[in-house]
C-alpha positions as a printed Julia matrix, in Angstrom:
678×3 Matrix{Float64}:
  20.86  134.14  -17.56
  23.02  135.51  -14.78
  23.96  139.17  -14.76
  27.72  138.85  -15.13
  28.39  142.51  -14.45
  26.79  142.05  -11.05
  28.75  138.83  -10.47
  32.04  140.47  -11.4
  31.39  143.3    -8.97
  30.06  141.22   -6.07
  31.35  137.65   -6.28
  35.04  138.44   -6.65
  36.96  139.4    -3.52
  38.33  142.89   -3.13
  41.87  141.71   -3.94
  40.65  139.8    -7.01
  38.78  142.86   -8.27
  41.92  144.96   -7.89
  43.98  142.39   -9.8
  41.44  142.18  -12.65
  41.18  145.97  -12.79
  44.95  146.34  -13.04
  45.14  143.85  -15.92
  42.28  145.62  -17.71
  44.19  148.87  -17.5
  47.37  147.27  -18.87
  45.48  145.66  -21.75
  43.7   148.91  -22.62
  46.97  150.82  -22.69
  48.43  148.15  -24.98
  45.4   148.18  -27.32
  44.64  144.55  -26.49
  41.28  142.93  -25.76
  41.07  140.88  -22.58
  38.56  138.26  -21.38
  37.86  136.29  -18.23
  37.89  132.6   -19.23
  38.02  129.04  -17.96
  37.18  127.95  -14.45
  36.53  131.48  -13.19
  33.52  131.87  -15.52
  32.29  128.42  -14.56
  32.53  129.21  -10.83
  30.76  132.55  -11.28
  27.93  130.83  -13.12
  27.55  127.99  -10.63
  27.85  130.2    -7.56
  31.02  128.51   -6.27
  33.89  130.48   -4.8
  36.35  131.74   -7.4
  39.69  130.15   -6.51
  41.84  131.02   -9.53
  41.41  133.68  -12.18
  42.1   132.77  -15.82
  42.48  135.64  -18.28
  43.01  135.52  -22.05
  44.06  138.3   -24.39
  43.83  138.35  -28.17
  47.38  138.85  -29.42
  50.87  138.17  -28.19
  51.2   138.17  -24.42
  54.64  139.75  -24.66
  52.91  143.07  -25.44
  51.76  143.46  -21.85
  54.46  141.48  -20.04
  56.6   144.55  -19.38
  53.87  146.36  -17.47
  53.06  143.47  -15.11
  55.84  144.06  -12.61
  55.11  147.79  -12.42
  51.43  147.03  -11.64
  52.34  144.76   -8.7
  52.19  141.33  -10.34
  54.79  138.65   -9.73
  55.49  135.97  -12.35
  55.75  132.62  -10.53
  55.71  130.32  -13.56
  55.56  130.17  -17.33
  54.53  127.8   -20.11
  56.26  129.38  -23.07
  54.99  127.07  -25.84
  51.39  127.74  -24.78
  51.99  131.52  -24.39
  50.96  131.27  -20.73
  52.09  133.12  -17.58
  51.32  132.29  -13.94
  51.01  135.36  -11.73
  50.39  136.29   -8.11
  49.03  139.58   -6.81
  48.94  141.2    -3.38
  46.25  139.66   -1.23
  47.07  136.07   -2.22
  45.45  136.21   -5.68
  46.52  133.56   -8.18
  46.11  134.26  -11.9
  46.78  132.56  -15.22
  47.31  134.94  -18.13
  47.54  133.51  -21.65
  47.21  134.43  -25.3
  44.31  133.19  -27.41
  45.7   130.25  -29.38
  44.66  127.59  -31.84
  45.86  124.14  -30.72
  46.55  121.08  -32.86
  47.87  117.68  -31.78
  50.22  116.02  -34.26
  50.8   113.34  -31.61
  48.9   112.49  -28.39
  50.12  114.63  -25.53
  52.22  116.88  -27.77
  50.16  119.97  -28.65
  51.2   122.64  -31.13
  50.14  126.22  -30.35
  49.56  129.11  -32.75
  48.14  132.55  -32.01
  44.47  132.75  -32.93
  41.13  134.26  -31.98
  39.23  133.87  -28.74
  36.66  131.54  -30.33
  39.49  129.29  -31.59
  40.93  129.23  -28.09
  37.58  128.25  -26.53
  37.09  125.44  -29.05
  40.51  124.03  -28.12
  39.72  123.61  -24.4
  38.88  120.47  -22.45
  35.21  120.64  -21.36
  32.31  122.83  -22.45
  31.85  124.2   -18.91
  35.38  125.6   -19.16
  34.94  126.93  -22.72
  33.17  130.18  -21.85
  34.42  133.77  -21.67
  33.28  137.12  -20.26
  34.41  140.33  -21.92
  36.32  142.8   -19.74
  36.61  145.45  -22.45
  34.96  148.85  -22.67
  31.68  148.75  -24.54
  31.14  145.01  -24.03
  31.94  144.61  -20.34
  30.11  141.62  -18.87
  29.18  140.07  -22.23
  29.15  136.26  -22.08
  30.52  134.21  -24.99
  29.49  130.56  -24.95
  30.02  129.01  -28.41
  29.66  125.41  -27.15
  26.61  125.89  -24.89
  28.49  125.28  -21.67
  25.71  126.92  -19.64
  23.4   124.01  -20.46
  25.98  121.5   -19.17
  26.46  123.59  -16.03
  22.71  123.44  -15.4
  22.83  119.65  -15.9
  25.97  119.43  -13.72
  27.78  117.45  -16.39
  31.25  117.48  -17.91
  31.13  117.17  -21.69
  34.2   116.96  -23.93
  34.65  119.78  -26.42
  36.22  117.35  -28.9
  35.4   113.68  -29.38
  39.15  112.99  -29.32
  39.81  115.07  -26.22
  41.18  112.23  -24.08
  43.4   110.97  -26.91
  44.81  114.41  -27.73
  45.52  115.41  -24.11
  45.61  112.54  -21.55
  45.84  115.02  -18.64
  42.11  115.61  -19.16
  41.46  112.17  -17.66
  42.97  113.36  -14.37
  41.27  116.76  -14.63
  37.86  115.12  -15.11
  38.23  113.15  -11.87
  39.51  116.18   -9.97
  36.59  118.36  -11.09
  34.02  115.65  -10.35
  35.44  115.26   -6.85
  35.36  118.99   -6.18
  32.08  119.95   -7.86
  30.1   116.73   -7.39
  29.3   116.53  -11.13
  29.1   113.53  -13.46
  30.47  112.84  -16.9
  28.06  113.17  -19.8
  27.05  109.78  -21.2
  29.2   109.83  -24.35
  32.06  111.46  -22.45
  31.83  108.64  -19.9
  32.11  106.05  -22.66
  35.17  107.79  -24.1
  36.66  108.03  -20.61
  36.31  104.28  -20.06
  37.79  103.57  -23.48
  40.77  105.84  -22.8
  41.31  104.2   -19.42
  41.28  100.71  -20.95
  43.5   101.67  -23.89
  46.1   103.3   -21.63
  46.05  106.79  -23.13
  47.55  108.1   -19.88
  50.96  106.84  -20.98
  51.25  109.85  -23.32
  51.07  112.3   -20.38
  53.77  114.96  -20.68
  56.07  115.91  -17.8
  54.82  119.49  -17.7
  51.16  118.44  -17.47
  52.07  115.9   -14.79
  53.62  118.62  -12.62
  50.67  120.96  -13.3
  48.1   118.37  -12.18
  50.16  117.49   -9.08
  50.24  121.14   -8.02
  46.49  121.54   -8.59
  45.88  118.81   -6.02
  47.42  121.0    -3.28
  45.4   124.02   -4.4
  42.14  122.15   -3.88
  39.96  123.04   -0.91
  40.18  119.42    0.28
  43.35  117.83   -1.14
  42.87  114.51    0.63
  39.45  113.95   -0.92
  40.85  114.57   -4.39
  43.75  112.22   -3.68
  41.35  109.45   -2.74
  39.32  109.95   -5.92
  42.48  109.79   -8.08
  43.69  106.72   -6.24
  40.38  104.99   -6.85
  40.79  105.56  -10.6
  44.47  104.53  -10.56
  45.81  107.84  -11.8
  48.21  108.46   -8.87
  50.36  105.6   -10.15
  51.06  107.72  -13.21
  51.37  111.04  -11.4
  53.45  110.33   -8.28
  53.04  106.96   -6.54
  54.61  108.13   -3.26
  51.89  110.77   -2.78
  49.03  108.95   -1.04
  46.04  110.02    1.03
  47.05  107.62    3.83
  50.24  109.63    4.43
  48.39  112.92    5.08
  48.02  114.42    8.55
  44.22  114.58    8.54
  43.88  115.83   12.15
  46.04  118.88   11.5
  44.24  119.49    8.21
  40.9   119.54   10.04
  42.27  122.14   12.49
  43.53  124.2     9.55
  40.08  124.21    7.94
  38.52  125.41   11.21
  40.94  128.31   11.6
  40.53  129.24    7.95
  36.76  129.52    8.44
  37.18  131.73   11.54
  39.36  134.19    9.65
  37.06  134.2     6.63
  34.21  135.33    8.89
  36.26  138.49    9.62
  37.17  139.13    5.98
  40.61  137.49    5.91
  40.39  135.15    2.91
  43.49  132.96    3.12
  44.26  129.92    0.95
  45.61  126.75    2.47
  47.77  125.48   -0.43
  51.21  126.42    0.93
  50.18  125.62    4.52
  48.58  122.3     3.59
  51.56  121.01    1.55
  53.6   119.86    4.59
  50.42  118.38    6.1
  49.44  116.39    3.01
  53.01  115.08    2.74
  53.39  114.75    6.51
  54.25  111.01    6.56
  56.32  111.03    3.39
  60.08  110.78    3.57
  62.29  113.73    2.7
  63.61  111.78   -0.27
  60.1   111.67   -1.73
  59.13  115.26   -0.94
  62.16  116.79   -2.68
  61.5   115.3    -6.15
  57.81  116.1    -5.74
  58.64  119.8    -5.35
  60.82  119.68   -8.46
  57.92  118.3   -10.51
  55.55  121.16   -9.7
  54.89  123.42  -12.69
  55.11  126.71  -10.81
  58.31  126.99   -8.87
  57.05  130.17   -7.27
  54.68  127.98   -5.29
  57.65  125.93   -4.1
  59.44  129.08   -2.95
  56.32  130.11   -1.03
  56.24  126.76    0.78
  59.9   126.89    1.73
  59.82  130.53    2.93
  56.58  130.28    4.86
  58.09  129.42    8.23
  60.52  132.37    8.22
  57.8   134.77    7.12
  55.55  133.6     9.95
  58.26  134.42   12.52
  58.77  137.91   11.12
  55.07  138.67   11.11
  54.63  137.34   14.66
  57.32  139.73   15.91
  55.67  142.66   14.15
  52.22  141.67   15.39
  53.31  141.59   19.06
  55.11  144.95   18.91
  53.86  148.05   20.75
  52.64  149.57   17.5
  49.98  146.86   17.28
  49.02  146.87   20.97
  45.68  148.62   20.42
  42.92  146.41   19.02
  42.33  148.84   16.17
  46.05  148.84   15.25
  46.11  145.03   15.29
  43.02  144.96   13.07
  44.63  147.29   10.53
  47.83  145.24   10.48
  45.99  141.96    9.96
  43.96  143.33    7.05
  47.03  144.91    5.45
  48.97  141.64    5.52
  48.69  138.84    2.98
  45.79  136.59    4.03
  47.81  133.4     3.49
  50.44  134.65    5.92
  47.85  135.56    8.56
  46.33  132.09    8.25
  49.73  130.44    8.51
  50.52  132.51   11.62
  47.23  131.67   13.27
  47.73  127.97   12.52
  51.42  127.39   13.16
  52.6   130.06   15.61
  53.22  128.78   19.14
  53.6   132.26   20.69
  51.02  132.93   23.43
  50.89  136.73   22.86
  50.29  136.14   19.14
  47.45  133.73   19.79
  45.95  136.04   22.44
  45.87  139.01   20.08
  44.44  136.91   17.31
  41.69  135.69   19.64
  40.96  139.3    20.62
  40.72  140.2    16.95
  38.28  137.37   16.29
  36.02  138.28   19.23
  36.23  142.08   19.48
  35.77  142.8    15.79
  32.22  141.41   15.51
  31.21  142.96   18.84
  32.4   146.38   17.76
  30.53  146.05   14.47
  27.31  145.3    16.32
  27.67  148.4    18.53
  27.69  150.86   15.64
  24.66  153.16   16.35
  22.98  153.21   12.96
  19.79  154.67   14.44
  21.71  157.57   15.95
  23.43  158.14   12.62
  20.06  158.42   10.93
  18.73  160.81   13.59
  21.76  163.03   13.06
  21.15  162.97    9.27
  24.32  160.92    8.6
  23.15  158.68    5.77
  24.98  156.5     3.21
  24.48  159.1     0.48
  26.82  161.54    2.26
  30.42  161.66    0.98
  32.87  159.91    3.29
  30.17  157.8     4.94
  32.18  154.54    4.77
  35.31  156.23    6.13
  33.27  157.57    9.04
  31.98  154.07    9.8
  35.56  152.79    9.91
  36.59  155.56   12.33
  33.6   154.85   14.52
  34.37  151.12   14.37
  37.96  151.66   15.54
  36.86  153.95   18.37
  34.36  151.35   19.56
  36.95  148.58   19.29
  39.36  150.51   21.5
  36.6   151.22   24.06
  36.67  155.01   23.74
  32.96  155.51   23.1
  31.26  153.86   26.04
  28.14  156.06   26.43
  25.57  157.48   23.98
  26.67  161.01   24.92
  30.23  160.25   23.86
  29.01  158.76   20.6
  26.87  161.81   19.89
  29.76  164.17   20.67
  32.02  162.18   18.32
  29.47  162.27   15.49
  28.44  165.91   15.9
  31.16  167.34   13.58
  30.02  164.97   10.83
  26.32  165.79   11.14
  25.09  167.99    8.26
  22.94  171.04    9.07
  19.22  170.56    9.28
  17.38  171.25    6.03
  15.22  174.41    5.83
  11.55  173.97    6.68
   9.41  173.08    3.72
   7.35  175.89    2.17
   3.71  176.2     3.15
   1.84  174.64    0.29
  -1.62  175.04    1.8
  -4.07  176.53   -0.66
  -6.16  179.59    0.12
  -9.61  179.01    1.44
 -12.18  179.14   -1.32
 -15.35  181.19   -1.11
 -18.16  179.24    0.48
 -20.96  178.38   -1.86
 -24.53  179.08   -0.77
 -26.15  176.08    0.79
 -29.86  175.32    0.66
 -31.7   173.51    3.35
 -34.28  170.81    3.17
 -35.73  169.21    0.12
 -36.28  172.54   -1.64
 -32.54  172.96   -2.31
 -32.46  171.03   -5.57
 -35.81  172.45   -6.72
 -34.7   176.06   -6.22
 -31.77  175.72   -8.62
 -33.73  175.91  -11.85
 -36.88  177.63  -10.65
 -37.83  180.67  -12.62
 -36.48  183.83  -11.01
 -33.63  182.09   -9.16
 -30.08  183.45   -9.44
 -28.95  180.12  -10.85
 -31.77  179.61  -13.33
 -30.44  177.79  -16.37
 -26.93  177.64  -14.88
 -25.41  174.12  -15.0
 -23.86  172.49  -11.98
 -20.07  172.46  -11.7
 -18.2   169.23  -12.39
 -17.38  168.78   -8.71
 -21.0   169.44   -7.75
 -22.28  166.92  -10.29
 -19.82  164.29   -9.05
 -20.74  164.95   -5.44
 -24.47  164.85   -6.28
 -23.97  161.47   -7.94
 -22.01  160.3    -4.91
 -24.75  161.48   -2.56
 -27.33  159.47   -4.44
 -25.19  156.33   -4.29
 -23.94  156.93   -0.77
 -20.25  157.04   -1.77
 -19.65  160.64   -0.69
 -20.96  163.07    1.87
 -22.01  166.64    1.49
 -19.0   168.92    1.19
 -16.45  166.22    0.21
 -15.93  167.64   -3.28
 -17.4   171.14   -2.99
 -16.3   172.16    0.48
 -14.51  175.42    1.27
 -11.01  173.81    1.21
 -11.31  172.16   -2.2
  -9.77  174.83   -4.38
  -8.15  178.28   -4.43
 -10.28  181.35   -4.02
 -10.79  183.14   -7.35
  -9.04  186.46   -7.76
 -10.33  189.7    -9.23
  -8.24  189.27  -12.37
  -9.83  185.93  -13.16
 -13.53  186.01  -14.12
 -15.75  184.05  -11.77
 -17.82  181.55  -13.61
 -21.34  181.34  -12.32
 -22.01  177.77  -11.25
 -25.02  176.47   -9.47
 -24.5   175.24   -5.93
 -24.73  171.58   -5.07
 -28.22  170.33   -4.25
 -28.91  168.73   -0.93
 -29.33  165.01   -0.38
 -32.46  163.57   -1.98
 -33.13  166.68   -4.05
 -32.85  165.1    -7.49
 -36.48  164.0    -7.57
 -37.78  167.31   -6.17
 -35.9   169.15   -8.9
 -37.89  167.31  -11.56
 -41.13  168.11   -9.76
 -40.17  171.77   -9.58
 -39.57  171.83  -13.31
 -43.01  170.33  -13.89
 -44.58  173.1   -11.82
 -42.63  175.71  -13.75
 -43.82  174.22  -17.01
 -47.44  174.59  -15.98
 -47.06  178.21  -14.93
 -44.98  179.36  -17.87
 -47.05  180.92  -20.72
 -46.73  179.39  -24.15
 -45.33  181.87  -26.66
 -45.05  179.67  -29.7
 -47.66  176.95  -29.45
 -46.95  173.79  -31.34
 -49.25  172.54  -34.0
 -52.18  170.8   -32.43
 -52.53  167.14  -33.0
 -55.99  165.99  -34.06
 -58.21  165.46  -31.09
 -58.82  161.95  -30.08
 -62.33  160.7   -30.68
 -64.34  160.0   -27.6
 -64.13  156.42  -26.64
 -67.31  154.48  -26.5
 -68.64  153.04  -23.35
 -66.89  149.79  -22.53
 -69.38  146.99  -22.38
 -68.76  143.96  -20.26
 -66.83  141.36  -22.16
 -68.34  137.92  -22.51
 -66.76  135.4   -20.19
 -63.95  133.4   -21.74
 -63.5   130.02  -20.2
 -63.53  130.63  -16.42
 -62.82  134.31  -16.62
 -64.95  136.7   -14.57
 -66.96  139.15  -16.7
 -65.34  142.55  -16.99
 -67.47  145.4   -15.73
 -68.24  148.27  -17.98
 -65.71  151.08  -17.88
 -66.69  154.64  -17.29
 -67.23  156.71  -20.4
 -64.11  158.48  -21.6
 -64.4   162.22  -21.92
 -63.6   163.94  -25.08
 -59.97  165.1   -25.48
 -59.32  168.8   -25.06
 -57.67  170.55  -27.96
 -53.97  171.11  -27.54
 -54.23  174.87  -28.05
 -55.78  175.38  -24.64
 -52.85  173.71  -22.81
 -50.12  176.05  -21.68
 -46.63  174.9   -22.47
 -43.18  176.34  -22.97
 -42.11  177.16  -26.51
 -40.76  174.11  -28.19
 -39.9   173.12  -31.7
 -43.08  172.3   -33.63
 -43.64  168.59  -33.72
 -44.69  166.74  -36.8
 -48.21  165.42  -36.99
 -48.41  161.82  -36.1
 -51.31  159.9   -37.67
 -53.59  158.71  -34.93
 -54.56  155.08  -34.87
 -57.72  153.74  -33.31
 -57.16  153.04  -29.66
 -57.84  149.57  -28.39
 -59.64  148.72  -25.23
 -57.8   150.03  -22.19
 -57.88  148.35  -18.83
 -56.82  150.73  -16.11
 -54.37  149.49  -13.52
 -52.65  150.94  -10.51
 -50.86  154.22  -11.26
 -47.08  153.9   -11.36
 -44.41  156.5   -10.96
 -44.32  159.52  -13.2
 -42.93  158.5   -16.53
 -42.82  160.17  -19.87
 -45.94  159.58  -21.95
 -45.82  158.31  -25.5
 -47.79  159.87  -28.36
 -51.51  159.13  -28.22
 -52.93  157.27  -31.16
 -56.37  157.8   -32.61
 -59.03  156.03  -30.63
 -61.2   153.51  -32.42
 -64.7   152.58  -31.44
 -64.58  150.33  -28.47
 -65.81  146.86  -29.16
 -66.6   144.11  -26.83
 -63.53  142.78  -25.05
 -62.23  139.8   -26.95
 -61.33  136.61  -25.21
 -57.69  137.19  -26.0
 -55.55  139.24  -23.57
 -55.99  142.97  -23.83
 -52.91  144.7   -25.19
 -51.27  147.54  -23.36
 -52.05  151.04  -24.52
 -49.1   152.99  -25.87
 -48.89  156.56  -24.68
 -47.35  159.39  -26.66
 -43.79  160.34  -25.74
 -43.13  164.1   -25.54
 -40.2   165.68  -27.38
 -38.07  167.94  -25.14
 -40.95  168.4   -22.72
 -41.41  167.9   -19.02
 -43.03  164.59  -18.07
 -46.47  164.58  -16.47
 -48.43  161.89  -14.8
 -49.6   159.15  -17.08
 -51.75  156.16  -16.68
 -49.61  153.1   -16.36
 -51.37  150.25  -18.06
 -50.51  146.74  -17.17
 -50.77  143.95  -19.62
 -53.82  141.81  -19.12
 -53.28  138.19  -18.21
 -53.16  135.77  -21.07
 -56.09  133.53  -20.16
 -58.06  134.41  -17.02
 -58.99  137.92  -15.95
 -60.86  138.09  -12.68
 -60.94  141.83  -12.13
 -60.7   144.78  -14.44
 -60.92  148.36  -13.31
 -62.98  150.71  -15.45
 -60.94  153.61  -16.76
 -61.92  157.11  -15.85
 -62.79  159.57  -18.54
 -59.56  160.79  -20.09
 -58.73  164.46  -20.02
 -58.23  166.63  -23.01
 -55.57  165.35  -25.33
 -52.21  167.08  -25.51
 -50.41  167.6   -28.83
 -48.3   164.72  -30.09
 -44.97  164.32  -28.36
 -46.18  166.81  -25.73
 -49.33  165.2   -24.41
 -49.01  163.82  -20.93
 -52.07  162.14  -19.48
 -52.97  162.1   -15.84
 -53.24  158.79  -14.08
 -56.7   157.32  -13.85
 -58.23  156.61  -10.51
 -58.51  153.11   -9.25
 -61.77  151.39   -9.94
 -63.07  148.61   -7.77
 -61.73  145.5    -9.23
 -62.08  141.9    -8.35
 -59.11  139.89   -7.37
 -57.58  138.01  -10.21
 -55.34  135.01  -10.21
 -52.23  135.56  -12.27
């Protein structure tokens, strides 16, 4: 849904916004609620230009009538039974101000009006696209009210009757439907089209009232293209009921085309003039005076007739004022043109035959855009003159007038003109650089990581800082470099008041593995203070006899005899929590393989007497896993192939067994083994 607050502030012209603001003030002072209704809401929603402004108040319109003249409004017409006033405002703004009413039709074409609510008023209108309202009151400004879902018909570009009897109740809606279709390019909704054809055949237009006839005739001249609307009405036969003498063939189309061109040129410079009063003599150009006079009497708003008849004299007065010495400067002429009613400026530009007038108007149309383009916005920014400064728009206008008059021809002159408006330079920003932190000791080579936890080091048992751990992880993955997170500029230097926490320095690249090795060495050298309970010594394994060949398998050579395990008490280890005794299970036949990397050993199970190797694959020996101990070298045992084993390496005699969860076996040496096919 459209943001109607934005549309009200940006789609209405400056003069229209002033007129709406003045009426809002009058309504607020009179304790009345006011709404924007009718075609203005439709045009805002569709994106079309807002030609007329329709406003509705809840209550009697006489409550605010007295304040209209004081606010600058002129009443140019009135429909008393409908509680409706037709107003004009400075800048050529046309308005219709009415009370919210409930309408009933005792007879076709003869409505009866009673004061009611806004919703009652919307439900009494012609088409759903015109039955919407926008609140202009405090607290609900911009709120859309659409009780008949007119937005959906606007999206479908259709005209739908509010009431099924709309054409019978008010025959003028037949003419209004054709006029809106010609202007907007919409179509009638299917059921509305059927009712339209029925009303046309039944002759409902005969009940058209005189007031509605004059209103619809005047609306033709207020259209952007009156001749096109005339042709559409003639095609439907409605001009025979409105005014037969008014025909599109009698219009001066060449002059109308010139008028449209001049209107567009002025609109490009912000002069938004309407062509209604100027186009009237052109649309009726070939009509006789006897036909034009009764036509003027039929028009609903006689103020429009007075504007047509006084236009020529007003053009002469403005032309004399425009060619005076006071308006000789281009900037003075620009100010005069924008202070004058746009309709009068358009009429002067179109109908004046004075050469000086046309010359100054041409200068206005050419010099204004050139002066706008020469405004030095970059220089304004360099001199700290930005839109957020107070009086910025007024300064742009002064600069624009100086450029228009040719007084600022060089950049030096522009800079001298803008210097008084340039604000002082801001003070320099404070120095936010942090103090250099104390450099942390750096180790060199691969010994850096190993020296951190070595016994006797200053950082023994001290954990790495968070930054050092993150940088160490980044060094291992290659995402960071040394010093990125722990360099000298990464934090403030600690003061004497704050205690310095002792944190280990960051290890060098590739020092993670050496650190583990250093811990292993320290474990060996450290004396055991509280030895753990010794696990039962593993029984010496029997000599492995060659296994009988299974299928095409090569006989396995006998393995070397396994030495007896050494009691755990003789192995030096750091004090650890005593481990529970794990029952040893008989060990199965072990086939030694290539030693792998150092991994933690699993608890050793009790060895069983070695039997001859079965034909089935030999299972992998499970080593004892130490609890909170440093890992030593173990024999990595590979799983024997399922069917054929060509080569098996005899295992070396195992060393003395280590207590459960602490025993780490050394890797066995390679034995000559035959190649096997896996």
